[in-house]
All heavy atoms as an XYZ file, in Angstrom:
1032
protein
N      99.816     82.276    107.874
C      99.914     83.623    108.386
C     101.018     84.409    107.665
O     100.819     85.560    107.306
C     100.168     83.541    109.894
C     100.404     84.855    110.552
S      98.844     85.673    110.866
C      99.412     87.029    111.778
N     102.189     83.784    107.476
C     103.294     84.456    106.781
C     102.919     84.806    105.352
O     103.274     85.863    104.862
C     104.521     83.558    106.751
C     105.384     83.698    107.917
C     106.653     82.941    107.654
N     107.471     82.986    108.832
C     108.602     82.374    108.971
N     109.058     81.624    107.988
N     109.287     82.480    110.068
N     102.229     83.887    104.683
C     101.824     84.124    103.303
C     100.878     85.319    103.223
O     101.020     86.169    102.339
C     101.145     82.873    102.710
O     102.029     81.772    102.851
C     100.803     83.065    101.261
N      99.955     85.406    104.141
C      99.012     86.535    104.157
C      99.740     87.840    104.414
O      99.465     88.853    103.768
C      97.945     86.330    105.235
O      97.167     85.198    104.942
N     100.681     87.841    105.349
C     101.446     89.044    105.661
C     102.298     89.458    104.457
O     102.366     90.640    104.110
C     102.322     88.804    106.890
C     103.124     89.996    107.384
C     102.201     91.161    107.710
C     103.943     89.618    108.597
N     102.920     88.499    103.790
C     103.723     88.795    102.603
C     102.859     89.361    101.483
O     103.248     90.310    100.803
C     104.453     87.534    102.142
N     101.670     88.792    101.308
C     100.757     89.279    100.276
C     100.318     90.712    100.571
O     100.311     91.560     99.667
C      99.536     88.359    100.165
C      98.515     88.722     99.093
C      99.160     88.723     97.709
C      97.342     87.775     99.144
N      99.998     91.004    101.802
C      99.606     92.362    102.196
C     100.765     93.326    101.975
O     100.579     94.445    101.477
C      99.116     92.389    103.660
C      99.004     93.804    104.177
C      97.792     91.656    103.793
N     101.969     92.914    102.310
C     103.146     93.761    102.117
C     103.382     94.041    100.634
O     103.602     95.187    100.233
C     104.374     93.096    102.738
C     105.672     93.892    102.681
C     105.511     95.201    103.444
C     106.819     93.084    103.234
N     103.300     93.017     99.792
C     103.496     93.197     98.350
C     102.422     94.110     97.779
O     102.717     95.025     96.998
C     103.515     91.828     97.620
C     103.397     92.002     96.113
C     104.770     91.053     97.976
N     101.179     93.894     98.159
C     100.092     94.760     97.670
C     100.282     96.192     98.138
O     100.008     97.142     97.394
C      98.733     94.211     98.112
C      98.297     92.916     97.424
C      96.988     92.408     98.034
C      98.164     93.105     95.933
N     100.742     96.368     99.356
C     101.005     97.716     99.868
C     102.088     98.427     99.085
O     101.974     99.606     98.750
N     103.156     97.707     98.764
C     104.247     98.285     97.974
C     103.753     98.634     96.569
O     104.064     99.706     96.039
C     105.454     97.321     97.925
C     106.475     97.764     96.886
C     106.102     97.209     99.296
N     102.973     97.752     95.960
C     102.420     98.036     94.627
C     101.496     99.243     94.650
O     101.545    100.090     93.760
C     101.677     96.810     94.087
C     102.551     95.652     93.639
C     101.684     94.445     93.270
C     103.426     96.053     92.478
N     100.641     99.344     95.662
C      99.730    100.491     95.775
C     100.509    101.781     95.961
O     100.188    102.810     95.347
C      98.756    100.276     96.931
N     101.544    101.747     96.785
C     102.364    102.949     96.998
C     103.069    103.348     95.704
O     103.126    104.534     95.357
C     103.378    102.705     98.113
N     103.591    102.373     94.963
C     104.244    102.671     93.695
C     103.290    103.258     92.676
O     103.622    104.213     91.970
N     102.080    102.718     92.614
C     101.076    103.249     91.696
C     100.695    104.677     92.068
O     100.566    105.542     91.206
C      99.841    102.344     91.701
C      98.744    102.672     90.700
C      99.282    102.641     89.275
C      97.585    101.710     90.851
N     100.555    104.934     93.351
C     100.231    106.287     93.799
C     101.357    107.247     93.446
O     101.106    108.342     92.944
C      99.976    106.311     95.311
C      99.687    107.691     95.796
C      98.500    108.359     95.723
C     100.616    108.604     96.393
N      98.641    109.627     96.244
C      99.925    109.795     96.663
C     101.958    108.510     96.728
C     100.534    110.896     97.248
C     102.569    109.617     97.311
C     101.854    110.777     97.565
N     102.601    106.861     93.665
C     103.735    107.729     93.334
C     103.810    108.002     91.837
O     104.121    109.105     91.409
C     105.047    107.105     93.816
C     105.287    107.148     95.315
C     106.507    106.300     95.680
C     105.449    108.563     95.804
N     103.490    107.005     91.019
C     103.529    107.174     89.577
C     102.420    108.107     89.099
O     102.616    108.928     88.212
C     103.393    105.809     88.908
C     103.231    105.894     87.423
C     104.203    106.075     86.505
C     102.001    105.812     86.703
N     103.657    106.104     85.251
C     102.305    105.950     85.349
C     100.672    105.643     87.081
C     101.338    105.926     84.367
C      99.715    105.607     86.099
C     100.052    105.744     84.757
N     101.230    108.010     89.684
C     100.060    108.750     89.202
C      99.956    110.164     89.758
O      99.299    111.003     89.170
C      98.784    107.986     89.556
N     100.578    110.455     90.849
C     100.386    111.758     91.505
C     101.030    112.874     90.687
O     101.957    112.642     89.899
C     100.978    111.741     92.900
C     102.494    111.688     92.921
C     103.029    111.756     94.337
N     104.448    111.498     94.394
C     105.395    112.346     94.009
N     105.077    113.505     93.512
N     106.666    112.017     94.102
N     100.544    114.104     90.880
C     101.172    115.247     90.204
C     102.621    115.403     90.656
O     102.957    115.140     91.812
C     100.335    116.439     90.660
C      99.039    115.859     91.092
C      99.356    114.489     91.619
N     103.463    115.846     89.739
C     104.873    116.069     90.065
C     105.079    117.446     90.690
O     106.041    117.672     91.391
C     105.742    115.952     88.821
C     105.570    114.666     88.023
C     105.890    113.423     88.847
N     105.895    112.235     88.007
C     104.964    111.303     88.030
N     103.945    111.394     88.834
N     105.048    110.250     87.254
N     104.180    118.376     90.380
C     104.200    119.709     90.974
C     102.851    120.349     90.708
O     102.108    119.917     89.830
C     105.333    120.571     90.416
C     105.046    121.146     89.036
C     106.167    121.993     88.491
O     107.064    121.460     87.882
N     106.112    123.281     88.694
N     102.515    121.362     91.489
C     101.284    122.112     91.263
C     101.591    123.291     90.359
O     102.562    124.015     90.582
C     100.711    122.621     92.591
C     100.188    121.489     93.458
O      99.667    120.512     92.899
O     100.307    121.586     94.690
N     100.778    123.470     89.340
C     100.940    124.573     88.393
C      99.732    125.484     88.541
O      98.597    125.025     88.480
C     101.045    124.034     86.945
C     101.136    125.172     85.946
C     102.221    123.079     86.812
N      99.982    126.767     88.739
C      98.886    127.727     88.882
C      98.158    127.868     87.549
O      98.797    127.994     86.499
C      99.417    129.074     89.331
N      96.814    127.829     87.571
C      96.069    128.013     86.315
C      96.253    129.429     85.783
O      96.546    130.349     86.550
C      94.619    127.759     86.707
C      94.569    127.780     88.184
C      95.959    127.615     88.716
N      96.090    129.593     84.479
C      96.229    130.940     83.925
C      95.095    131.828     84.418
O      93.959    131.381     84.568
C      96.146    130.721     82.411
C      95.456    129.417     82.243
C      95.755    128.605     83.465
N      95.416    133.065     84.682
C      94.408    134.014     85.145
C      93.521    134.483     84.004
O      93.784    134.197     82.834
N      92.476    135.234     84.331
C      91.541    135.691     83.296
C      92.166    136.624     82.261
O      91.673    136.737     81.150
C      90.443    136.402     84.085
C      91.006    136.646     85.433
C      92.096    135.655     85.661
N      93.274    137.273     82.610
C      93.933    138.188     81.673
C      95.106    137.545     80.951
O      95.857    138.231     80.252
C      94.419    139.435     82.415
C      93.258    140.242     82.992
O      92.165    140.230     82.387
O      93.443    140.877     84.056
N      95.285    136.233     81.093
C      96.415    135.545     80.469
C      96.320    135.630     78.950
O      95.235    135.527     78.371
C      96.453    134.088     80.911
N      97.456    135.804     78.317
C      97.520    135.845     76.854
C      97.442    134.417     76.314
O      97.650    133.450     77.058
C      98.848    136.470     76.391
O      99.919    135.588     76.764
C      99.052    137.858     76.988
N      97.165    134.250     75.023
C      97.165    132.899     74.448
C      98.491    132.162     74.677
O      98.489    130.970     74.978
C      96.898    133.141     72.964
C      96.106    134.409     72.932
C      96.700    135.245     74.035
N      99.615    132.855     74.549
C     100.911    132.210     74.778
C     101.023    131.750     76.228
O     101.493    130.637     76.503
C     102.073    133.143     74.386
C     102.143    133.264     72.857
C     103.401    132.641     74.951
C     103.208    134.194     72.342
N     100.594    132.560     77.180
C     100.648    132.160     78.583
C      99.750    130.956     78.855
O     100.106    130.061     79.625
C     100.241    133.327     79.483
C     101.259    134.451     79.506
C     100.722    135.720     80.162
O      99.520    136.015     80.098
N     101.609    136.465     80.790
N      98.598    130.904     78.211
C      97.680    129.780     78.389
C      98.313    128.487     77.876
O      98.297    127.459     78.560
C      96.325    130.059     77.691
C      95.465    128.807     77.634
C      95.595    131.190     78.401
N      98.891    128.531     76.694
C      99.524    127.343     76.127
C     100.729    126.928     76.967
O     100.908    125.736     77.270
C      99.918    127.566     74.654
C     100.817    126.451     74.139
C      98.670    127.681     73.790
N     101.560    127.873     77.367
C     102.726    127.551     78.197
C     102.297    126.898     79.506
O     102.904    125.922     79.958
C     103.553    128.804     78.464
N     101.232    127.401     80.117
C     100.727    126.816     81.362
C     100.196    125.412     81.119
O     100.442    124.491     81.907
C      99.625    127.706     81.965
O     100.175    128.992     82.252
C      99.062    127.106     83.243
N      99.467    125.226     80.034
C      98.931    123.902     79.703
C     100.055    122.880     79.549
O     100.010    121.795     80.126
C      98.102    123.990     78.432
C      97.551    122.661     77.977
C      96.500    122.055     78.660
C      98.083    121.998     76.882
C      95.993    120.832     78.254
C      97.583    120.778     76.472
C      96.537    120.200     77.165
O      96.041    118.984     76.760
N     101.081    123.226     78.781
C     102.191    122.312     78.559
C     102.933    122.020     79.862
O     103.305    120.879     80.141
C     103.133    122.883     77.502
C     102.530    123.061     76.111
C     103.493    123.797     75.195
C     102.098    121.738     75.523
N     103.136    123.044     80.680
C     103.800    122.853     81.965
C     102.968    121.938     82.871
O     103.505    121.051     83.535
C     104.023    124.199     82.652
C     104.743    124.088     83.975
C     104.875    125.429     84.675
O     104.345    126.442     84.231
N     105.575    125.427     85.787
N     101.661    122.126     82.875
C     100.784    121.304     83.718
C     100.783    119.846     83.252
O     100.810    118.928     84.081
C      99.363    121.868     83.725
N     100.745    119.601     81.950
C     100.793    118.230     81.441
C     102.113    117.575     81.836
O     102.144    116.444     82.312
C     100.623    118.190     79.907
C      99.192    118.545     79.529
C     101.012    116.827     79.343
C      98.156    117.522     79.934
N     103.216    118.296     81.643
C     104.522    117.735     81.997
C     104.614    117.429     83.486
O     105.296    116.495     83.894
C     105.646    118.672     81.577
C     105.859    118.672     80.077
O     105.376    117.793     79.370
N     106.571    119.663     79.584
N     103.923    118.220     84.316
C     103.943    118.022     85.770
C     102.858    117.056     86.236
O     102.732    116.812     87.426
C     103.780    119.367     86.478
N     102.055    116.529     85.309
C     100.915    115.653     85.617
C      99.916    116.353     86.539
O      99.225    115.723     87.321
C     101.375    114.325     86.222
C     102.179    113.473     85.259
C     102.463    112.098     85.783
N     101.284    111.347     86.119
C     100.517    110.675     85.269
N     100.791    110.702     83.989
N      99.470    110.001     85.665
N      99.834    117.669     86.459
C      98.859    118.425     87.238
C      97.584    118.526     86.395
O      97.321    119.517     85.728
C      99.398    119.817     87.575
C      98.434    120.628     88.416
O      97.282    120.191     88.630
O      98.821    121.725     88.858
N      96.794    117.445     86.416
C      95.613    117.382     85.573
C      94.515    118.318     86.053
O      93.649    118.702     85.280
C      95.107    115.951     85.464
C      96.141    115.026     84.855
C      96.265    113.733     85.299
C      96.980    115.455     83.847
C      97.206    112.880     84.743
C      97.928    114.620     83.284
C      98.040    113.326     83.735
N      94.525    118.686     87.313
C      93.533    119.652     87.807
C      93.686    120.964     87.035
O      92.708    121.548     86.590
C      93.706    119.875     89.302
C      92.708    120.837     89.878
C      92.884    120.999     91.379
C      91.877    121.989     91.911
N      92.094    122.262     93.345
N      94.925    121.410     86.867
C      95.167    122.646     86.115
C      95.029    122.417     84.618
O      94.369    123.189     83.927
C      96.559    123.208     86.441
O      96.585    123.592     87.823
C      96.885    124.429     85.590
N      95.633    121.351     84.088
C      95.597    121.146     82.634
C      94.168    120.977     82.133
O      93.847    121.380     81.023
C      96.458    119.950     82.217
O      95.895    118.728     82.638
N      93.292    120.410     82.947
C      91.910    120.197     82.511
C      91.067    121.467     82.545
O      89.951    121.467     82.041
C      91.253    119.107     83.359
C      91.757    117.731     82.993
O      92.274    117.515     81.909
N      91.623    116.796     83.909
N      91.574    122.547     83.115
C      90.843    123.812     83.118
C      91.060    124.602     81.829
O      90.376    125.588     81.592
C      91.292    124.677     84.304
C      90.933    124.111     85.645
C      91.459    124.970     86.776
O      91.682    126.160     86.613
N      91.671    124.363     87.925
N      91.989    124.173     80.999
C      92.391    124.979     79.850
C      91.728    124.561     78.539
O      91.201    125.406     77.832
C      93.930    125.000     79.738
C      94.505    125.647     81.012
C      94.390    125.735     78.490
C      95.991    125.534     81.160
N      91.729    123.272     78.168
C      91.054    122.917     76.911
C      89.570    122.666     77.145
O      89.093    122.672     78.282
C      91.752    121.614     76.504
C      92.114    120.987     77.802
C      92.432    122.140     78.746
N      88.865    122.431     76.072
C      87.470    122.056     76.196
C      87.371    120.686     76.871
O      88.282    119.865     76.759
C      86.812    122.051     74.830
C      86.696    123.435     74.183
C      86.038    123.320     72.813
C      85.919    124.382     75.061
N      86.285    120.391     77.575
C      86.184    119.172     78.387
C      86.453    117.851     77.668
O      86.963    116.923     78.275
C      84.751    119.218     78.910
C      84.419    120.658     78.929
C      85.138    121.255     77.744
N      86.152    117.733     76.388
C      86.368    116.448     75.721
C      87.847    116.082     75.618
O      88.183    114.950     75.339
C      85.708    116.407     74.338
C      86.239    117.421     73.360
C      85.451    118.732     73.353
O      84.640    118.962     74.253
O      85.679    119.526     72.437
N      88.729    117.031     75.860
C      90.164    116.765     75.780
C      90.801    116.552     77.147
O      92.012    116.593     77.281
C      90.880    117.924     75.087
C      90.506    118.016     73.619
O      90.233    116.959     73.019
O      90.475    119.126     73.092
N      90.006    116.311     78.173
C      90.552    116.192     79.521
C      91.448    114.983     79.691
O      91.199    113.920     79.152
C      89.428    116.132     80.556
C      88.880    117.487     80.856
N      88.005    117.715     81.866
C      89.077    118.696     80.292
C      87.679    118.986     81.911
N      88.322    119.597     80.950
N      92.476    115.168     80.488
C      93.364    114.085     80.882
C      92.840    113.501     82.186
O      92.268    114.204     83.005
C      94.779    114.614     81.078
C      95.359    115.099     79.776
O      95.634    114.319     78.900
N      95.502    116.407     79.650
N      93.051    112.257     82.371
C      92.555    111.566     83.552
C      93.709    111.208     84.481
O      94.835    111.021     84.036
C      91.827    110.270     83.156
C      90.717    110.490     82.158
C      89.529    111.184     82.818
N      88.457    111.328     81.853
C      87.984    112.479     81.448
N      88.460    113.591     81.903
N      87.002    112.534     80.584
N      93.416    111.083     85.760
C      94.437    110.796     86.762
C      95.288    109.600     86.383
O      96.498    109.622     86.502
C      93.785    110.557     88.131
C      94.729    110.114     89.242
C      95.740    111.209     89.548
C      93.946    109.764     90.493
N      94.668    108.530     85.906
C      95.424    107.317     85.629
C      95.894    107.251     84.186
O      96.476    106.262     83.767
C      94.610    106.084     85.998
C      94.222    106.137     87.440
C      92.969    106.349     87.930
C      95.068    106.030     88.572
N      92.991    106.380     89.298
C      94.271    106.179     89.727
C      96.433    105.823     88.733
C      94.792    106.135     91.001
C      96.945    105.772     90.020
C      96.135    105.916     91.126
N      95.643    108.294     83.409
C      96.164    108.292     82.046
C      97.669    108.543     82.113
O      98.198    108.992     83.121
C      95.483    109.361     81.200
O      95.842    110.649     81.622
N      98.332    108.243     81.055
C      99.769    108.453     81.038
C     100.145    109.215     79.776
O     100.713    108.659     78.839
C     100.500    107.123     81.082
C     101.975    107.278     81.281
C     102.583    105.958     81.688
N     103.942    106.200     82.117
C     105.003    105.827     81.436
N     104.875    105.183     80.311
N     106.204    106.089     81.893
N      99.783    110.502     79.738
C     100.143    111.263     78.543
C     101.652    111.428     78.461
O     102.345    111.404     79.470
C      99.456    112.616     78.769
C      99.353    112.734     80.240
C      99.152    111.331     80.751
N     102.140    111.572     77.257
C     103.561    111.832     77.093
C     103.894    113.220     77.592
O     103.031    113.948     78.091
N     105.138    113.598     77.463
C     105.545    114.932     77.902
C     105.941    115.784     76.707
O     106.392    115.283     75.683
C     106.711    114.861     78.906
O     107.810    114.188     78.290
C     106.302    114.137     80.173
N     105.714    117.055     76.880
C     106.047    118.056     75.873
C     107.408    118.635     76.252
O     107.510    119.755     76.712
C     104.986    119.141     75.839
C     103.622    118.636     75.520
C     102.742    118.048     76.377
C     102.983    118.655     74.257
N     101.598    117.704     75.721
C     101.712    118.070     74.410
C     103.366    119.123     73.000
C     100.825    117.937     73.356
C     102.473    118.989     71.951
C     101.223    118.400     72.137
N     108.466    117.849     76.072
C     109.786    118.252     76.534
C     110.393    119.371     75.715
O     110.126    119.514     74.533
N     111.219    120.151     76.374
C     112.022    121.196     75.738
C     111.181    122.105     74.841
O     111.494    122.304     73.671
C     113.166    120.558     74.956
C     114.206    121.570     74.509
O     114.346    122.617     75.179
O     114.864    121.340     73.471
N     110.096    122.650     75.391
C     109.227    123.558     74.632
C     109.917    124.913     74.509
O     110.408    125.460     75.496
C     107.863    123.728     75.327
C     107.019    124.761     74.607
C     107.136    122.391     75.415
N     109.953    125.445     73.315
C     110.521    126.785     73.126
C     109.963    127.407     71.847
O     109.203    126.791     71.125
C     112.052    126.735     73.112
C     112.636    125.811     72.098
N     112.696    124.465     72.267
C     113.184    126.058     70.897
C     113.262    123.905     71.211
N     113.556    124.843     70.365
N     110.352    128.639     71.638
C     109.932    129.413     70.470
C     108.421    129.529     70.351
O     107.864    129.399     69.258
C     110.517    128.807     69.185
C     112.026    128.799     69.142
C     112.578    128.184     67.864
O     111.856    128.145     66.851
O     113.727    127.740     67.895
N     107.747    129.777     71.470
C     106.299    130.000     71.398
C     106.057    131.310     70.672
O     106.673    132.329     70.987
C     105.687    130.054     72.801
C     105.469    128.698     73.457
C     106.672    128.327     74.284
C     104.235    128.722     74.287
N     105.188    131.274     69.684
C     104.871    132.488     68.940
C     103.384    132.516     68.637
O     102.728    131.480     68.557
C     105.680    132.558     67.639
O     105.317    131.504     66.784
N     102.895    133.696     68.472
C     101.472    133.892     68.246
C     101.222    134.188     66.783
O     101.734    135.156     66.237
C     100.981    135.050     69.122
C      99.503    135.348     69.145
C      98.730    134.135     69.655
C      99.234    136.541     70.044
N     100.445    133.307     66.140
C      99.997    133.581     64.780
C      98.939    134.669     64.846
O      98.317    134.869     65.875
N      98.689    135.365     63.832
C      97.792    136.517     63.769
C      96.485    136.333     64.559
O      95.532    135.757     64.054
C      97.465    136.821     62.320
C      98.700    137.061     61.476
C      98.363    137.227     60.013
O      97.224    137.660     59.699
O      99.238    136.926     59.200
N      96.438    136.865     65.791
C      95.212    136.718     66.579
C      94.195    137.796     66.227
O      94.537    138.818     65.625
C      95.697    136.924     68.012
C      96.819    137.898     67.845
C      97.484    137.539     66.536
N      92.966    137.536     66.562
C      91.988    138.614     66.561
C      91.366    138.612     67.953
O      91.902    137.995     68.867
C      90.965    138.470     65.422
C      90.058    137.263     65.558
O      89.896    136.739     66.681
O      89.492    136.838     64.546
N      90.269    139.271     68.135
C      89.698    139.384     69.479
C      89.139    138.067     69.993
O      88.975    137.886     71.179
C      88.596    140.437     69.478
C      89.147    141.836     69.270
C      88.076    142.893     69.287
N      87.187    142.708     70.427
C      85.907    143.012     70.439
N      85.347    143.497     69.357
N      85.175    142.833     71.512
N      88.834    137.118     69.107
C      88.130    135.912     69.528
C      88.870    134.600     69.284
O      88.448    133.570     69.782
C      86.759    135.851     68.852
C      85.923    137.042     69.161
N      85.391    137.286     70.404
C      85.553    138.084     68.388
C      84.720    138.415     70.386
N      84.800    138.924     69.170
N      89.929    134.607     68.479
C      90.675    133.361     68.291
C      92.150    133.647     68.063
O      92.538    134.746     67.707
C      90.088    132.506     67.168
C      90.070    133.200     65.831
O      91.129    133.695     65.401
O      89.013    133.233     65.196
N      92.969    132.624     68.308
C      94.413    132.761     68.174
C      95.011    131.395     67.857
O      94.386    130.356     68.077
C      95.008    133.308     69.468
N      96.233    131.412     67.349
C      96.969    130.186     67.052
C      98.365    130.355     67.641
O      99.093    131.256     67.251
C      97.035    129.973     65.542
C      97.584    128.650     65.139
N      98.110    128.428     63.899
C      97.699    127.473     65.789
C      98.507    127.176     63.793
N      98.280    126.580     64.935
N      98.731    129.523     68.603
C     100.049    129.587     69.235
C     100.889    128.443     68.691
O     100.522    127.274     68.809
C      99.951    129.498     70.776
C     101.329    129.432     71.398
C      99.168    130.676     71.327
N     102.011    128.799     68.080
C     102.938    127.828     67.509
C     104.150    127.683     68.425
O     104.534    128.632     69.105
C     103.389    128.295     66.129
C     102.275    128.478     65.110
C     102.765    129.269     63.910
C     101.735    127.134     64.688
N     104.759    126.503     68.413
C     105.953    126.283     69.225
C     106.705    125.078     68.695
O     106.198    124.323     67.859
C     105.591    126.076     70.708
C     104.629    124.954     70.962
C     105.085    123.682     71.249
C     103.257    125.177     70.915
C     104.187    122.639     71.488
C     102.357    124.145     71.152
C     102.826    122.875     71.441
N     107.922    124.901     69.152
C     108.679    123.688     68.868
C     108.898    122.960     70.183
O     108.931    123.574     71.252
C     110.031    123.990     68.188
O     110.783    124.857     69.024
C     109.839    124.640     66.832
N     109.016    121.649     70.100
C     109.222    120.846     71.300
C     109.862    119.518     70.916
O     109.939    119.161     69.739
C     107.897    120.619     72.039
C     106.976    119.622     71.381
C     106.763    118.375     71.939
C     106.307    119.933     70.206
C     105.922    117.452     71.334
C     105.463    119.026     69.600
C     105.265    117.774     70.168
N     110.310    118.800     71.924
C     110.879    117.478     71.738
C     109.950    116.485     72.419
O     109.946    116.385     73.649
C     112.298    117.409     72.344
O     113.078    118.465     71.779
C     112.951    116.071     72.040
N     109.094    115.770     71.656
C     108.104    114.878     72.258
C     108.726    113.663     72.935
O     109.770    113.183     72.513
C     107.232    114.458     71.081
C     108.070    114.669     69.876
C     109.039    115.765     70.202
N     108.041    113.225     73.968
C     108.422    112.003     74.668
C     107.151    111.208     74.931
O     106.445    111.468     75.886
C     109.142    112.331     75.973
C     109.591    111.086     76.706
O     109.603    109.990     76.159
N     109.954    111.247     77.963
N     106.841    110.284     74.029
C     105.687    109.423     74.222
C     104.356    110.045     73.866
O     103.317    109.603     74.329
N     104.358    111.075     73.032
C     103.108    111.682     72.583
C     102.751    111.043     71.247
O     103.539    111.099     70.298
C     103.231    113.212     72.458
C     103.492    113.815     73.826
C     101.982    113.803     71.834
C     103.700    115.301     73.814
N     101.570    110.426     71.182
C     101.143    109.706     69.992
C     101.259    110.524     68.723
O     100.900    111.694     68.693
N     101.777    109.910     67.690
C     101.873    110.562     66.397
C     103.150    111.366     66.188
O     103.378    111.878     65.097
N     103.977    111.501     67.222
C     105.228    112.251     67.098
C     106.403    111.317     67.376
O     106.362    110.522     68.309
C     105.283    113.401     68.114
C     104.283    114.472     67.875
C     103.150    114.570     68.672
C     104.456    115.401     66.861
C     102.224    115.557     68.466
C     103.528    116.394     66.644
C     102.405    116.475     67.443
N     107.458    111.433     66.580
C     108.641    110.613     66.857
C     109.347    111.132     68.116
O     109.716    112.294     68.191
C     109.504    110.801     65.607
C     109.048    112.081     64.991
C     107.605    112.264     65.393
N     109.493    110.283     69.113
C     110.135    110.688     70.361
C     111.565    111.132     70.121
O     112.295    110.530     69.347
C     110.118    109.546     71.380
O     108.828    109.350     71.881
N     111.928    112.216     70.782
C     113.296    112.697     70.740
C     113.635    113.608     69.580
O     114.730    114.147     69.533
N     112.734    113.782     68.618
C     113.014    114.650     67.470
C     112.284    115.980     67.631
O     111.078    116.007     67.876
C     112.555    113.982     66.172
C     113.354    112.761     65.816
C     112.917    112.157     64.494
O     112.324    112.883     63.665
O     113.169    110.964     64.304
N     113.000    117.076     67.464
C     112.390    118.390     67.583
C     111.283    118.526     66.536
O     111.459    118.183     65.372
C     113.426    119.483     67.391
C     112.914    120.851     67.728
C     114.020    121.886     67.746
O     115.154    121.610     67.405
N     113.681    123.082     68.140
N     110.122    119.003     66.988
C     108.926    119.037     66.166
C     108.219    120.374     66.321
O     108.214    120.961     67.402
C     107.962    117.907     66.607
O     108.649    116.665     66.531
C     106.735    117.850     65.742
N     107.587    120.856     65.263
C     106.751    122.063     65.327
C     105.305    121.645     65.537
O     104.849    120.641     64.995
C     106.858    122.862     64.036
O     108.166    123.341     63.865
N     104.584    122.420     66.319
C     103.189    122.114     66.614
C     102.517    123.404     67.031
O     103.139    124.447     67.167
C     103.100    121.063     67.729
C     101.768    120.373     67.791
C     101.325    119.569     66.757
C     100.952    120.527     68.893
C     100.096    118.929     66.810
C      99.728    119.882     68.967
C      99.302    119.086     67.920
N     101.204    123.345     67.244
C     100.488    124.528     67.681
C      99.121    124.190     68.239
O      98.601    123.089     68.021
N      98.571    125.120     68.977
C      97.215    125.002     69.507
C      96.394    126.189     69.037
O      96.885    127.320     68.977
C      97.214    124.994     71.045
C      97.718    123.716     71.643
C      98.925    123.678     72.303
C      96.979    122.542     71.552
C      99.392    122.508     72.863
C      97.441    121.364     72.111
C      98.655    121.349     72.769
N      95.138    125.918     68.713
C      94.178    126.970     68.397
C      93.424    127.301     69.675
O      93.076    126.403     70.448
C      93.195    126.503     67.322
C      93.843    126.282     65.979
C      94.241    125.007     65.587
C      94.085    127.348     65.117
C      94.855    124.792     64.369
C      94.702    127.138     63.891
C      95.082    125.869     63.522
O      95.697    125.673     62.315
N      93.188    128.571     69.892
C      92.468    129.006     71.084
C      91.316    129.906     70.681
O      91.406    130.640     69.691
C      93.394    129.788     72.029
C      94.551    129.000     72.636
C      95.778    129.075     71.765
C      94.862    129.523     74.019
N      90.252    129.834     71.447
C      89.116    130.730     71.289
C      88.872    131.423     72.618
O      89.140    130.861     73.679
C      87.848    129.960     70.891
C      87.909    129.450     69.462
O      88.359    130.206     68.580
O      87.525    128.291     69.235
N      88.355    132.631     72.533
C      88.009    133.365     73.748
C      86.593    132.943     74.137
O      85.636    133.208     73.421
C      88.087    134.866     73.506
C      88.239    135.655     74.759
C      89.135    136.876     74.455
N      89.261    137.717     75.609
C      90.168    137.544     76.566
N      90.997    136.540     76.499
N      90.237    138.360     77.585
N      86.473    132.237     75.270
C      85.195    131.710     75.743
C      84.961    132.233     77.148
O      85.806    132.051     78.027
C      85.200    130.165     75.730
C      85.445    129.667     74.298
C      83.911    129.613     76.310
C      85.691    128.178     74.184
N      83.837    132.880     77.353
C      83.518    133.467     78.655
C      84.649    134.346     79.176
O      84.984    134.335     80.359
C      83.184    132.381     79.690
C      81.940    131.601     79.305
O      81.047    132.181     78.659
O      81.863    130.405     79.658
N      85.277    135.089     78.265
C      86.302    136.052     78.658
C      87.693    135.495     78.862
O      88.612    136.226     79.195
N      87.882    134.171     78.663
C      89.205    133.579     78.837
C      89.591    132.775     77.609
O      88.733    132.212     76.927
C      89.238    132.653     80.056
C      89.100    133.389     81.362
C      89.325    132.448     82.531
O      88.587    131.487     82.700
N      90.331    132.726     83.324
N      90.895    132.707     77.340
C      91.384    131.909     76.233
C      91.347    130.440     76.632
O      91.790    130.065     77.711
C      92.813    132.314     75.875
C      92.912    133.664     75.236
C      93.343    134.810     75.825
C      92.548    133.998     73.906
N      93.272    135.845     74.931
C      92.790    135.373     73.744
C      92.042    133.273     72.821
C      92.562    136.028     72.542
C      91.802    133.937     71.626
C      92.051    135.287     71.486
N      90.801    129.603     75.743
C      90.728    128.166     75.959
C      91.220    127.452     74.715
O      90.937    127.865     73.591
C      89.278    127.727     76.231
C      88.602    128.420     77.375
C      88.547    127.646     78.645
N      88.168    126.271     78.499
C      87.098    125.715     79.029
N      86.272    126.438     79.740
N      86.863    124.434     78.880
N      91.951    126.373     74.890
C      92.430    125.573     73.762
C      91.228    124.835     73.164
O      90.505    124.142     73.877
C      93.518    124.592     74.207
C      94.762    125.346     74.664
C      93.852    123.610     73.070
C      95.843    124.480     75.290
N      91.038    125.010     71.858
C      89.899    124.377     71.191
C      90.310    123.459     70.039
O      89.475    122.780     69.472
C      88.916    125.434     70.669
O      89.639    126.325     69.795
C      88.285    126.217     71.793
N      91.583    123.469     69.689
C      92.053    122.623     68.607
C      93.565    122.629     68.555
O      94.229    123.321     69.322
N      94.114    121.852     67.620
C      95.560    121.774     67.521
C      95.970    121.497     66.091
O      95.169    121.047     65.274
C      96.120    120.703     68.461
C      95.457    119.369     68.326
C      95.900    118.432     67.388
C      94.384    119.040     69.135
C      95.269    117.207     67.266
C      93.743    117.810     69.026
C      94.206    116.903     68.089
O      93.588    115.685     67.962
N      97.223    121.784     65.801
C      97.781    121.560     64.484
C      98.693    122.696     64.088
O      98.804    123.690     64.793
N      99.345    122.550     62.969
C     100.301    123.568     62.536
C      99.897    124.262     61.248
O     100.689    124.914     60.625
C     101.721    122.966     62.374
C     102.303    122.600     63.709
C     101.709    121.790     61.432
N      98.659    124.125     60.840
C      98.191    124.714     59.585
C      98.375    126.218     59.553
O      98.453    126.888     60.502
C      96.716    124.400     59.382
């Protein structure tokens, strides 16, 4: 009986820890229909850092969705967001950040990066990335 109770207690603690690790850290409001490309990218980065996948998954195309149990790195210390020459249908938002666990980037080193956006159904959506 004691062994069963101890096992249930340990499993309960593990389940609670997993839930605390996976849950969103804060709710981030999705960008509105009139949001600029810079606002869309800033919201996306904030949502990823907060693990608010409900919001972050509304911004890029579906193949780039984050999953509840995924563990994406964080886009720490994002600043200097700037808009490369946009037109009515596409834009390129550049920024610098300090990555933490994002594949392909050295953690802790300030890095330049950017997202490409297209206007789809009247809203800006992230469709690609890079600094070209």
